[in-house]
PDB file of N, CA, C and O in Angstrom:
ATOM      1  N   MET A   1      16.819  34.051 -43.495  1.00  0.00           N
ATOM      2  CA  MET A   1      15.252  33.164 -43.718  1.00  0.00           C
ATOM      3  C   MET A   1      14.822  33.072 -42.832  1.00  0.00           C
ATOM      4  O   MET A   1      15.351  32.165 -42.188  1.00  0.00           O
ATOM      5  N   ASN A   2      13.595  33.832 -42.037  1.00  0.00           N
ATOM      6  CA  ASN A   2      13.238  33.139 -41.538  1.00  0.00           C
ATOM      7  C   ASN A   2      11.615  32.091 -41.677  1.00  0.00           C
ATOM      8  O   ASN A   2      10.425  32.353 -41.854  1.00  0.00           O
ATOM      9  N   ARG A   3      12.132  31.309 -41.551  1.00  0.00           N
ATOM     10  CA  ARG A   3      11.088  29.708 -41.794  1.00  0.00           C
ATOM     11  C   ARG A   3      10.058  29.841 -39.951  1.00  0.00           C
ATOM     12  O   ARG A   3      10.468  30.199 -38.847  1.00  0.00           O
ATOM     13  N   THR A   4       8.769  29.396 -40.380  1.00  0.00           N
ATOM     14  CA  THR A   4       8.020  29.523 -38.738  1.00  0.00           C
ATOM     15  C   THR A   4       7.635  28.153 -39.260  1.00  0.00           C
ATOM     16  O   THR A   4       7.701  27.824 -40.444  1.00  0.00           O
ATOM     17  N   ARG A   5       7.162  27.264 -38.100  1.00  0.00           N
ATOM     18  CA  ARG A   5       7.231  25.654 -38.325  1.00  0.00           C
ATOM     19  C   ARG A   5       5.503  25.794 -38.495  1.00  0.00           C
ATOM     20  O   ARG A   5       5.026  26.252 -37.456  1.00  0.00           O
ATOM     21  N   LYS A   6       4.495  25.521 -39.515  1.00  0.00           N
ATOM     22  CA  LYS A   6       3.441  25.357 -38.955  1.00  0.00           C
ATOM     23  C   LYS A   6       3.056  24.284 -38.454  1.00  0.00           C
ATOM     24  O   LYS A   6       3.447  23.123 -38.573  1.00  0.00           O
ATOM     25  N   ARG A   7       1.809  25.030 -37.560  1.00  0.00           N
ATOM     26  CA  ARG A   7       1.743  23.420 -36.391  1.00  0.00           C
ATOM     27  C   ARG A   7       0.565  23.084 -37.225  1.00  0.00           C
ATOM     28  O   ARG A   7       0.341  23.386 -38.398  1.00  0.00           O
ATOM     29  N   PHE A   8      -0.135  22.406 -36.394  1.00  0.00           N
ATOM     30  CA  PHE A   8      -0.793  20.911 -36.630  1.00  0.00           C
ATOM     31  C   PHE A   8      -1.988  21.775 -35.806  1.00  0.00           C
ATOM     32  O   PHE A   8      -1.892  22.095 -34.621  1.00  0.00           O
ATOM     33  N   SER A   9      -3.414  22.162 -36.897  1.00  0.00           N
ATOM     34  CA  SER A   9      -4.509  23.389 -36.375  1.00  0.00           C
ATOM     35  C   SER A   9      -5.629  22.685 -36.022  1.00  0.00           C
ATOM     36  O   SER A   9      -6.664  23.347 -36.084  1.00  0.00           O
ATOM     37  N   CYS A  10      -5.785  21.111 -35.535  1.00  0.00           N
ATOM     38  CA  CYS A  10      -6.773  20.593 -35.857  1.00  0.00           C
ATOM     39  C   CYS A  10      -6.193  19.579 -34.417  1.00  0.00           C
ATOM     40  O   CYS A  10      -5.924  18.380 -34.334  1.00  0.00           O
ATOM     41  N   ASN A  11      -6.152  21.118 -33.032  1.00  0.00           N
ATOM     42  CA  ASN A  11      -5.971  19.802 -31.912  1.00  0.00           C
ATOM     43  C   ASN A  11      -7.194  19.332 -31.040  1.00  0.00           C
ATOM     44  O   ASN A  11      -7.020  18.820 -29.934  1.00  0.00           O
ATOM     45  N   TRP A  12      -8.879  19.599 -31.785  1.00  0.00           N
ATOM     46  CA  TRP A  12      -9.897  18.762 -30.873  1.00  0.00           C
ATOM     47  C   TRP A  12      -9.556  17.760 -31.048  1.00  0.00           C
ATOM     48  O   TRP A  12      -9.476  16.983 -30.096  1.00  0.00           O
ATOM     49  N   ILE A  13      -9.182  17.331 -32.451  1.00  0.00           N
ATOM     50  CA  ILE A  13      -9.470  15.774 -32.809  1.00  0.00           C
ATOM     51  C   ILE A  13      -8.118  15.272 -32.338  1.00  0.00           C
ATOM     52  O   ILE A  13      -8.088  14.053 -32.511  1.00  0.00           O
ATOM     53  N   ILE A  14      -7.107  15.674 -31.868  1.00  0.00           N
ATOM     54  CA  ILE A  14      -6.364  14.972 -30.706  1.00  0.00           C
ATOM     55  C   ILE A  14      -6.944  14.802 -29.733  1.00  0.00           C
ATOM     56  O   ILE A  14      -7.127  13.651 -29.336  1.00  0.00           O
ATOM     57  N   ARG A  15      -7.431  15.919 -29.018  1.00  0.00           N
ATOM     58  CA  ARG A  15      -7.971  16.063 -28.201  1.00  0.00           C
ATOM     59  C   ARG A  15      -9.382  15.008 -27.523  1.00  0.00           C
ATOM     60  O   ARG A  15      -9.711  14.732 -26.369  1.00  0.00           O
ATOM     61  N   CYS A  16      -9.942  14.637 -28.856  1.00  0.00           N
ATOM     62  CA  CYS A  16     -11.180  14.159 -28.964  1.00  0.00           C
ATOM     63  C   CYS A  16     -10.440  11.915 -28.915  1.00  0.00           C
ATOM     64  O   CYS A  16     -10.709  10.990 -28.148  1.00  0.00           O
ATOM     65  N   ILE A  17      -9.829  11.984 -29.741  1.00  0.00           N
ATOM     66  CA  ILE A  17      -9.242  10.639 -29.744  1.00  0.00           C
ATOM     67  C   ILE A  17      -8.449  10.233 -28.610  1.00  0.00           C
ATOM     68  O   ILE A  17      -8.621   9.109 -28.137  1.00  0.00           O
ATOM     69  N   LEU A  18      -7.579  11.045 -28.111  1.00  0.00           N
ATOM     70  CA  LEU A  18      -7.746  11.122 -26.022  1.00  0.00           C
ATOM     71  C   LEU A  18      -8.623  11.013 -25.549  1.00  0.00           C
ATOM     72  O   LEU A  18      -8.645   9.884 -25.060  1.00  0.00           O
ATOM     73  N   SER A  19      -9.749  11.687 -25.287  1.00  0.00           N
ATOM     74  CA  SER A  19     -10.486  11.388 -24.533  1.00  0.00           C
ATOM     75  C   SER A  19     -10.935  10.192 -24.158  1.00  0.00           C
ATOM     76  O   SER A  19     -10.881   9.680 -23.039  1.00  0.00           O
ATOM     77  N   LEU A  20     -11.796   9.382 -26.064  1.00  0.00           N
ATOM     78  CA  LEU A  20     -12.112   8.261 -26.274  1.00  0.00           C
ATOM     79  C   LEU A  20     -10.902   7.266 -25.808  1.00  0.00           C
ATOM     80  O   LEU A  20     -10.983   6.714 -24.710  1.00  0.00           O
ATOM     81  N   VAL A  21     -10.063   7.102 -26.446  1.00  0.00           N
ATOM     82  CA  VAL A  21      -8.863   6.375 -25.426  1.00  0.00           C
ATOM     83  C   VAL A  21      -9.174   6.141 -24.200  1.00  0.00           C
ATOM     84  O   VAL A  21      -9.679   5.076 -23.844  1.00  0.00           O
ATOM     85  N   VAL A  22      -8.878   7.215 -23.330  1.00  0.00           N
ATOM     86  CA  VAL A  22      -9.269   6.696 -22.198  1.00  0.00           C
ATOM     87  C   VAL A  22     -10.629   6.870 -21.359  1.00  0.00           C
ATOM     88  O   VAL A  22     -10.469   6.828 -20.139  1.00  0.00           O
ATOM     89  N   SER A  23     -12.213   7.098 -21.918  1.00  0.00           N
ATOM     90  CA  SER A  23     -12.829   6.769 -21.674  1.00  0.00           C
ATOM     91  C   SER A  23     -13.444   4.923 -21.974  1.00  0.00           C
ATOM     92  O   SER A  23     -14.380   4.258 -21.531  1.00  0.00           O
ATOM     93  N   VAL A  24     -12.502   4.712 -22.790  1.00  0.00           N
ATOM     94  CA  VAL A  24     -12.792   3.395 -23.062  1.00  0.00           C
ATOM     95  C   VAL A  24     -11.736   2.147 -22.390  1.00  0.00           C
ATOM     96  O   VAL A  24     -11.987   0.943 -22.428  1.00  0.00           O
ATOM     97  N   GLY A  25     -10.535   2.765 -21.791  1.00  0.00           N
ATOM     98  CA  GLY A  25      -9.739   2.065 -20.563  1.00  0.00           C
ATOM     99  C   GLY A  25     -10.551   2.485 -19.431  1.00  0.00           C
ATOM    100  O   GLY A  25     -10.493   1.654 -18.523  1.00  0.00           O
ATOM    101  N   LEU A  26     -11.119   3.260 -19.231  1.00  0.00           N
ATOM    102  CA  LEU A  26     -11.485   3.237 -17.540  1.00  0.00           C
ATOM    103  C   LEU A  26     -12.867   2.539 -18.060  1.00  0.00           C
ATOM    104  O   LEU A  26     -13.169   1.844 -17.090  1.00  0.00           O
ATOM    105  N   ALA A  27     -13.590   2.395 -18.772  1.00  0.00           N
ATOM    106  CA  ALA A  27     -14.639   1.061 -19.036  1.00  0.00           C
ATOM    107  C   ALA A  27     -14.616  -0.181 -19.159  1.00  0.00           C
ATOM    108  O   ALA A  27     -15.283  -1.157 -18.813  1.00  0.00           O
ATOM    109  N   SER A  28     -13.380   0.144 -19.931  1.00  0.00           N
ATOM    110  CA  SER A  28     -13.217  -1.823 -19.565  1.00  0.00           C
ATOM    111  C   SER A  28     -12.299  -2.353 -18.459  1.00  0.00           C
ATOM    112  O   SER A  28     -11.917  -3.495 -18.205  1.00  0.00           O
ATOM    113  N   THR A  29     -12.082  -1.259 -17.926  1.00  0.00           N
ATOM    114  CA  THR A  29     -11.394  -2.146 -16.009  1.00  0.00           C
ATOM    115  C   THR A  29     -12.527  -1.812 -15.052  1.00  0.00           C
ATOM    116  O   THR A  29     -12.538  -1.916 -13.826  1.00  0.00           O
ATOM    117  N   SER A  30     -13.197  -1.513 -15.634  1.00  0.00           N
ATOM    118  CA  SER A  30     -14.882  -1.268 -14.510  1.00  0.00           C
ATOM    119  C   SER A  30     -15.230  -3.153 -14.854  1.00  0.00           C
ATOM    120  O   SER A  30     -15.105  -3.844 -13.842  1.00  0.00           O
ATOM    121  N   PHE A  31     -15.528  -3.730 -15.824  1.00  0.00           N
ATOM    122  CA  PHE A  31     -15.707  -4.890 -16.073  1.00  0.00           C
ATOM    123  C   PHE A  31     -15.072  -6.286 -16.128  1.00  0.00           C
ATOM    124  O   PHE A  31     -15.400  -7.345 -16.662  1.00  0.00           O
ATOM    125  N   ALA A  32     -13.894  -5.831 -15.268  1.00  0.00           N
ATOM    126  CA  ALA A  32     -12.596  -6.719 -15.123  1.00  0.00           C
ATOM    127  C   ALA A  32     -13.365  -7.993 -14.017  1.00  0.00           C
ATOM    128  O   ALA A  32     -14.176  -8.047 -13.093  1.00  0.00           O
ATOM    129  N   ALA A  33     -12.443  -8.948 -14.876  1.00  0.00           N
ATOM    130  CA  ALA A  33     -13.469  -9.730 -13.809  1.00  0.00           C
ATOM    131  C   ALA A  33     -12.611 -10.579 -12.141  1.00  0.00           C
ATOM    132  O   ALA A  33     -11.525 -11.141 -12.001  1.00  0.00           O
ATOM    133  N   GLN A  34     -13.293 -10.402 -11.552  1.00  0.00           N
ATOM    134  CA  GLN A  34     -13.548 -10.632 -10.089  1.00  0.00           C
ATOM    135  C   GLN A  34     -12.637 -12.325  -9.558  1.00  0.00           C
ATOM    136  O   GLN A  34     -13.055 -13.355  -9.029  1.00  0.00           O
ATOM    137  N   PHE A  35     -11.507 -11.955  -9.954  1.00  0.00           N
ATOM    138  CA  PHE A  35     -10.980 -13.550  -9.444  1.00  0.00           C
ATOM    139  C   PHE A  35     -10.659 -14.144  -8.369  1.00  0.00           C
ATOM    140  O   PHE A  35     -10.060 -15.216  -8.450  1.00  0.00           O
ATOM    141  N   ASP A  36     -10.987 -13.575  -7.092  1.00  0.00           N
ATOM    142  CA  ASP A  36     -10.892 -13.626  -5.914  1.00  0.00           C
ATOM    143  C   ASP A  36     -11.678 -13.706  -5.213  1.00  0.00           C
ATOM    144  O   ASP A  36     -11.513 -13.633  -3.995  1.00  0.00           O
ATOM    145  N   SER A  37     -13.331 -13.970  -6.088  1.00  0.00           N
ATOM    146  CA  SER A  37     -14.333 -13.282  -5.291  1.00  0.00           C
ATOM    147  C   SER A  37     -14.736 -15.229  -4.541  1.00  0.00           C
ATOM    148  O   SER A  37     -14.909 -15.671  -3.405  1.00  0.00           O
ATOM    149  N   PRO A  38     -14.727 -15.673  -5.548  1.00  0.00           N
ATOM    150  CA  PRO A  38     -14.914 -17.277  -4.967  1.00  0.00           C
ATOM    151  C   PRO A  38     -14.027 -17.697  -3.494  1.00  0.00           C
ATOM    152  O   PRO A  38     -14.612 -18.291  -2.589  1.00  0.00           O
ATOM    153  N   PHE A  39     -13.126 -17.461  -3.425  1.00  0.00           N
ATOM    154  CA  PHE A  39     -11.986 -17.356  -2.342  1.00  0.00           C
ATOM    155  C   PHE A  39     -12.693 -16.365  -1.303  1.00  0.00           C
ATOM    156  O   PHE A  39     -12.276 -16.793  -0.227  1.00  0.00           O
ATOM    157  N   MET A  40     -13.461 -15.367  -1.045  1.00  0.00           N
ATOM    158  CA  MET A  40     -13.435 -14.535  -0.394  1.00  0.00           C
ATOM    159  C   MET A  40     -14.829 -15.381   0.091  1.00  0.00           C
ATOM    160  O   MET A  40     -15.021 -15.715   1.260  1.00  0.00           O
ATOM    161  N   LYS A  41     -15.797 -15.672  -1.066  1.00  0.00           N
ATOM    162  CA  LYS A  41     -16.500 -16.168  -0.165  1.00  0.00           C
ATOM    163  C   LYS A  41     -16.751 -17.487   0.730  1.00  0.00           C
ATOM    164  O   LYS A  41     -17.594 -17.700   1.601  1.00  0.00           O
ATOM    165  N   ALA A  42     -15.608 -18.384   0.152  1.00  0.00           N
ATOM    166  CA  ALA A  42     -15.042 -19.349   0.696  1.00  0.00           C
ATOM    167  C   ALA A  42     -14.421 -18.814   2.436  1.00  0.00           C
ATOM    168  O   ALA A  42     -14.440 -19.734   3.254  1.00  0.00           O
ATOM    169  N   GLN A  43     -13.970 -17.596   2.902  1.00  0.00           N
ATOM    170  CA  GLN A  43     -13.323 -17.037   3.878  1.00  0.00           C
ATOM    171  C   GLN A  43     -14.769 -17.365   4.425  1.00  0.00           C
ATOM    172  O   GLN A  43     -14.987 -18.298   5.198  1.00  0.00           O
ATOM    173  N   GLN A  44     -15.502 -16.711   4.060  1.00  0.00           N
ATOM    174  CA  GLN A  44     -16.845 -15.849   4.468  1.00  0.00           C
ATOM    175  C   GLN A  44     -17.313 -16.940   5.316  1.00  0.00           C
ATOM    176  O   GLN A  44     -17.368 -16.943   6.546  1.00  0.00           O
ATOM    177  N   GLU A  45     -17.656 -17.904   4.473  1.00  0.00           N
ATOM    178  CA  GLU A  45     -18.302 -19.199   4.969  1.00  0.00           C
ATOM    179  C   GLU A  45     -17.306 -19.997   5.803  1.00  0.00           C
ATOM    180  O   GLU A  45     -17.996 -20.527   6.674  1.00  0.00           O
ATOM    181  N   ASN A  46     -16.157 -20.318   5.964  1.00  0.00           N
ATOM    182  CA  ASN A  46     -15.266 -21.107   6.686  1.00  0.00           C
ATOM    183  C   ASN A  46     -14.459 -20.649   7.814  1.00  0.00           C
ATOM    184  O   ASN A  46     -13.893 -21.389   8.619  1.00  0.00           O
ATOM    185  N   LYS A  47     -14.448 -18.777   7.809  1.00  0.00           N
ATOM    186  CA  LYS A  47     -14.381 -18.160   8.813  1.00  0.00           C
ATOM    187  C   LYS A  47     -13.463 -18.428  10.002  1.00  0.00           C
ATOM    188  O   LYS A  47     -12.324 -18.003  10.191  1.00  0.00           O
ATOM    189  N   ALA A  48     -14.566 -19.607  11.117  1.00  0.00           N
ATOM    190  CA  ALA A  48     -14.407 -20.106  12.382  1.00  0.00           C
ATOM    191  C   ALA A  48     -13.538 -20.968  12.027  1.00  0.00           C
ATOM    192  O   ALA A  48     -12.414 -20.566  12.327  1.00  0.00           O
ATOM    193  N   ASN A  49     -13.525 -22.268  11.377  1.00  0.00           N
ATOM    194  CA  ASN A  49     -13.205 -23.189  11.215  1.00  0.00           C
ATOM    195  C   ASN A  49     -11.328 -22.625  10.758  1.00  0.00           C
ATOM    196  O   ASN A  49     -10.320 -22.768  11.450  1.00  0.00           O
ATOM    197  N   TRP A  50     -11.408 -22.245   9.926  1.00  0.00           N
ATOM    198  CA  TRP A  50     -10.002 -21.625   9.367  1.00  0.00           C
ATOM    199  C   TRP A  50      -8.896 -20.987  10.880  1.00  0.00           C
ATOM    200  O   TRP A  50      -7.673 -20.869  10.954  1.00  0.00           O
ATOM    201  N   SER A  51     -10.205 -20.635  12.100  1.00  0.00           N
ATOM    202  CA  SER A  51      -9.593 -19.542  12.595  1.00  0.00           C
ATOM    203  C   SER A  51      -8.907 -20.502  13.797  1.00  0.00           C
ATOM    204  O   SER A  51      -8.068 -20.165  14.633  1.00  0.00           O
ATOM    205  N   LYS A  52      -9.442 -21.593  13.634  1.00  0.00           N
ATOM    206  CA  LYS A  52      -8.665 -22.819  14.843  1.00  0.00           C
ATOM    207  C   LYS A  52      -7.634 -23.255  14.347  1.00  0.00           C
ATOM    208  O   LYS A  52      -6.572 -23.534  14.903  1.00  0.00           O
ATOM    209  N   GLU A  53      -8.074 -23.358  12.729  1.00  0.00           N
ATOM    210  CA  GLU A  53      -6.625 -24.326  12.802  1.00  0.00           C
ATOM    211  C   GLU A  53      -5.883 -23.799  12.328  1.00  0.00           C
ATOM    212  O   GLU A  53      -4.863 -24.370  11.940  1.00  0.00           O
ATOM    213  N   ASP A  54      -6.130 -22.206  12.126  1.00  0.00           N
ATOM    214  CA  ASP A  54      -4.463 -21.281  12.058  1.00  0.00           C
ATOM    215  C   ASP A  54      -3.932 -20.967  13.671  1.00  0.00           C
ATOM    216  O   ASP A  54      -2.773 -20.568  13.558  1.00  0.00           O
ATOM    217  N   LYS A  55      -4.269 -20.988  14.921  1.00  0.00           N
ATOM    218  CA  LYS A  55      -4.248 -21.418  15.849  1.00  0.00           C
ATOM    219  C   LYS A  55      -3.744 -22.488  16.316  1.00  0.00           C
ATOM    220  O   LYS A  55      -3.004 -22.424  17.297  1.00  0.00           O
ATOM    221  N   ALA A  56      -4.068 -23.799  15.656  1.00  0.00           N
ATOM    222  CA  ALA A  56      -3.901 -24.778  16.350  1.00  0.00           C
ATOM    223  C   ALA A  56      -2.146 -24.639  14.728  1.00  0.00           C
ATOM    224  O   ALA A  56      -1.146 -24.811  15.425  1.00  0.00           O
ATOM    225  N   LEU A  57      -1.891 -24.536  13.955  1.00  0.00           N
ATOM    226  CA  LEU A  57      -0.508 -24.248  12.861  1.00  0.00           C
ATOM    227  C   LEU A  57       0.435 -22.976  13.474  1.00  0.00           C
ATOM    228  O   LEU A  57       1.580 -22.825  13.047  1.00  0.00           O
ATOM    229  N   ASP A  58      -0.141 -22.055  14.530  1.00  0.00           N
ATOM    230  CA  ASP A  58       0.735 -21.374  15.374  1.00  0.00           C
ATOM    231  C   ASP A  58       0.707 -21.574  16.557  1.00  0.00           C
ATOM    232  O   ASP A  58       1.187 -20.614  17.160  1.00  0.00           O
ATOM    233  N   LYS A  59       0.417 -22.262  17.117  1.00  0.00           N
ATOM    234  CA  LYS A  59       0.938 -23.382  17.980  1.00  0.00           C
ATOM    235  C   LYS A  59       1.819 -24.359  17.623  1.00  0.00           C
ATOM    236  O   LYS A  59       2.521 -24.700  18.574  1.00  0.00           O
ATOM    237  N   GLU A  60       2.031 -24.908  16.656  1.00  0.00           N
ATOM    238  CA  GLU A  60       2.515 -26.039  16.377  1.00  0.00           C
ATOM    239  C   GLU A  60       3.857 -25.604  16.009  1.00  0.00           C
ATOM    240  O   GLU A  60       4.860 -26.197  16.407  1.00  0.00           O
ATOM    241  N   ALA A  61       3.905 -24.109  14.912  1.00  0.00           N
ATOM    242  CA  ALA A  61       5.445 -22.971  14.209  1.00  0.00           C
ATOM    243  C   ALA A  61       5.826 -23.006  15.931  1.00  0.00           C
ATOM    244  O   ALA A  61       6.603 -23.866  16.346  1.00  0.00           O
ATOM    245  N   ARG A  62       5.277 -22.112  16.758  1.00  0.00           N
ATOM    246  CA  ARG A  62       5.767 -22.276  17.610  1.00  0.00           C
ATOM    247  C   ARG A  62       6.597 -23.094  19.042  1.00  0.00           C
ATOM    248  O   ARG A  62       7.263 -22.687  19.994  1.00  0.00           O
ATOM    249  N   ARG A  63       6.174 -24.290  18.611  1.00  0.00           N
ATOM    250  CA  ARG A  63       6.783 -25.368  19.163  1.00  0.00           C
ATOM    251  C   ARG A  63       7.768 -26.006  18.437  1.00  0.00           C
ATOM    252  O   ARG A  63       8.568 -26.776  18.969  1.00  0.00           O
ATOM    253  N   ILE A  64       7.769 -25.772  17.391  1.00  0.00           N
ATOM    254  CA  ILE A  64       8.665 -26.768  16.631  1.00  0.00           C
ATOM    255  C   ILE A  64      10.282 -25.572  16.275  1.00  0.00           C
ATOM    256  O   ILE A  64      11.491 -25.782  16.179  1.00  0.00           O
ATOM    257  N   GLY A  65       9.400 -24.357  16.180  1.00  0.00           N
ATOM    258  CA  GLY A  65      10.586 -22.793  16.020  1.00  0.00           C
ATOM    259  C   GLY A  65      11.844 -23.086  17.186  1.00  0.00           C
ATOM    260  O   GLY A  65      13.020 -23.359  16.947  1.00  0.00           O
ATOM    261  N   LYS A  66      11.054 -22.902  18.755  1.00  0.00           N
ATOM    262  CA  LYS A  66      11.213 -23.385  20.175  1.00  0.00           C
ATOM    263  C   LYS A  66      12.746 -24.669  19.553  1.00  0.00           C
ATOM    264  O   LYS A  66      13.944 -24.398  19.640  1.00  0.00           O
ATOM    265  N   LYS A  67      12.096 -26.105  18.929  1.00  0.00           N
ATOM    266  CA  LYS A  67      12.947 -26.714  19.497  1.00  0.00           C
ATOM    267  C   LYS A  67      14.236 -26.411  18.223  1.00  0.00           C
ATOM    268  O   LYS A  67      15.453 -26.552  18.343  1.00  0.00           O
ATOM    269  N   VAL A  68      13.829 -26.178  17.607  1.00  0.00           N
ATOM    270  CA  VAL A  68      15.133 -26.056  16.669  1.00  0.00           C
ATOM    271  C   VAL A  68      15.936 -24.878  16.994  1.00  0.00           C
ATOM    272  O   VAL A  68      17.155 -25.004  16.880  1.00  0.00           O
ATOM    273  N   TRP A  69      15.321 -23.413  17.495  1.00  0.00           N
ATOM    274  CA  TRP A  69      16.276 -22.592  18.066  1.00  0.00           C
ATOM    275  C   TRP A  69      16.773 -23.143  19.362  1.00  0.00           C
ATOM    276  O   TRP A  69      17.818 -22.577  19.682  1.00  0.00           O
ATOM    277  N   GLN A  70      16.408 -24.004  20.177  1.00  0.00           N
ATOM    278  CA  GLN A  70      17.634 -24.621  21.092  1.00  0.00           C
ATOM    279  C   GLN A  70      18.542 -25.407  20.945  1.00  0.00           C
ATOM    280  O   GLN A  70      19.480 -25.398  21.743  1.00  0.00           O
ATOM    281  N   GLU A  71      18.486 -26.566  19.555  1.00  0.00           N
ATOM    282  CA  GLU A  71      19.346 -26.902  18.964  1.00  0.00           C
ATOM    283  C   GLU A  71      20.509 -26.317  18.560  1.00  0.00           C
ATOM    284  O   GLU A  71      21.670 -26.724  18.605  1.00  0.00           O
ATOM    285  N   ALA A  72      19.974 -25.184  18.113  1.00  0.00           N
ATOM    286  CA  ALA A  72      20.759 -24.170  17.138  1.00  0.00           C
ATOM    287  C   ALA A  72      21.524 -23.619  18.079  1.00  0.00           C
ATOM    288  O   ALA A  72      22.712 -23.510  17.775  1.00  0.00           O
ATOM    289  N   GLU A  73      21.053 -23.067  19.603  1.00  0.00           N
ATOM    290  CA  GLU A  73      21.493 -22.683  20.878  1.00  0.00           C
ATOM    291  C   GLU A  73      22.566 -23.289  21.173  1.00  0.00           C
ATOM    292  O   GLU A  73      23.515 -22.640  21.615  1.00  0.00           O
ATOM    293  N   TYR A  74      22.663 -24.893  20.962  1.00  0.00           N
ATOM    294  CA  TYR A  74      23.295 -25.370  21.673  1.00  0.00           C
ATOM    295  C   TYR A  74      24.169 -26.406  20.301  1.00  0.00           C
ATOM    296  O   TYR A  74      24.058 -27.626  20.427  1.00  0.00           O
ATOM    297  N   HIS A  75      24.361 -26.279  20.011  1.00  0.00           N
ATOM    298  CA  HIS A  75      25.375 -26.096  18.587  1.00  0.00           C
ATOM    299  C   HIS A  75      25.993 -24.668  18.346  1.00  0.00           C
ATOM    300  O   HIS A  75      27.016 -24.671  17.661  1.00  0.00           O
ATOM    301  N   PHE A  76      25.588 -23.573  18.749  1.00  0.00           N
ATOM    302  CA  PHE A  76      26.547 -22.936  18.814  1.00  0.00           C
ATOM    303  C   PHE A  76      27.704 -22.659  19.779  1.00  0.00           C
ATOM    304  O   PHE A  76      28.857 -22.301  19.539  1.00  0.00           O
ATOM    305  N   TYR A  77      27.145 -22.896  20.819  1.00  0.00           N
ATOM    306  CA  TYR A  77      27.750 -22.947  21.968  1.00  0.00           C
ATOM    307  C   TYR A  77      28.588 -23.813  22.594  1.00  0.00           C
ATOM    308  O   TYR A  77      29.386 -23.637  23.515  1.00  0.00           O
ATOM    309  N   SER A  78      28.359 -24.556  22.105  1.00  0.00           N
ATOM    310  CA  SER A  78      28.743 -26.089  22.140  1.00  0.00           C
ATOM    311  C   SER A  78      30.020 -26.010  21.656  1.00  0.00           C
ATOM    312  O   SER A  78      30.895 -26.539  22.342  1.00  0.00           O
ATOM    313  N   HIS A  79      30.459 -25.250  20.210  1.00  0.00           N
ATOM    314  CA  HIS A  79      31.593 -25.294  19.691  1.00  0.00           C
ATOM    315  C   HIS A  79      32.785 -24.482  19.944  1.00  0.00           C
ATOM    316  O   HIS A  79      33.848 -24.415  19.328  1.00  0.00           O
ATOM    317  N   ARG A  80      32.218 -23.671  21.353  1.00  0.00           N
ATOM    318  CA  ARG A  80      33.374 -21.891  21.157  1.00  0.00           C
ATOM    319  C   ARG A  80      34.312 -22.457  22.083  1.00  0.00           C
ATOM    320  O   ARG A  80      35.317 -21.825  22.407  1.00  0.00           O
TER     321      ARG A  80
END
């Protein structure tokens, strides 16, 4: 018994459906909402102010870090 499997002869239907799904998927991503748009606008408007605040915060963080490091170093070496 030599049986052969009958193949689906409508490959073009599968290709059409696949291309339709892909094109709809790509089209839907191009209309995606830009949720970070308000932030980007605010970032451009407040760039100078935020830069000053960042520098002040960095300076404060370094000061606190140095203090904490000195205290940790003291505790580490004092218990030896």
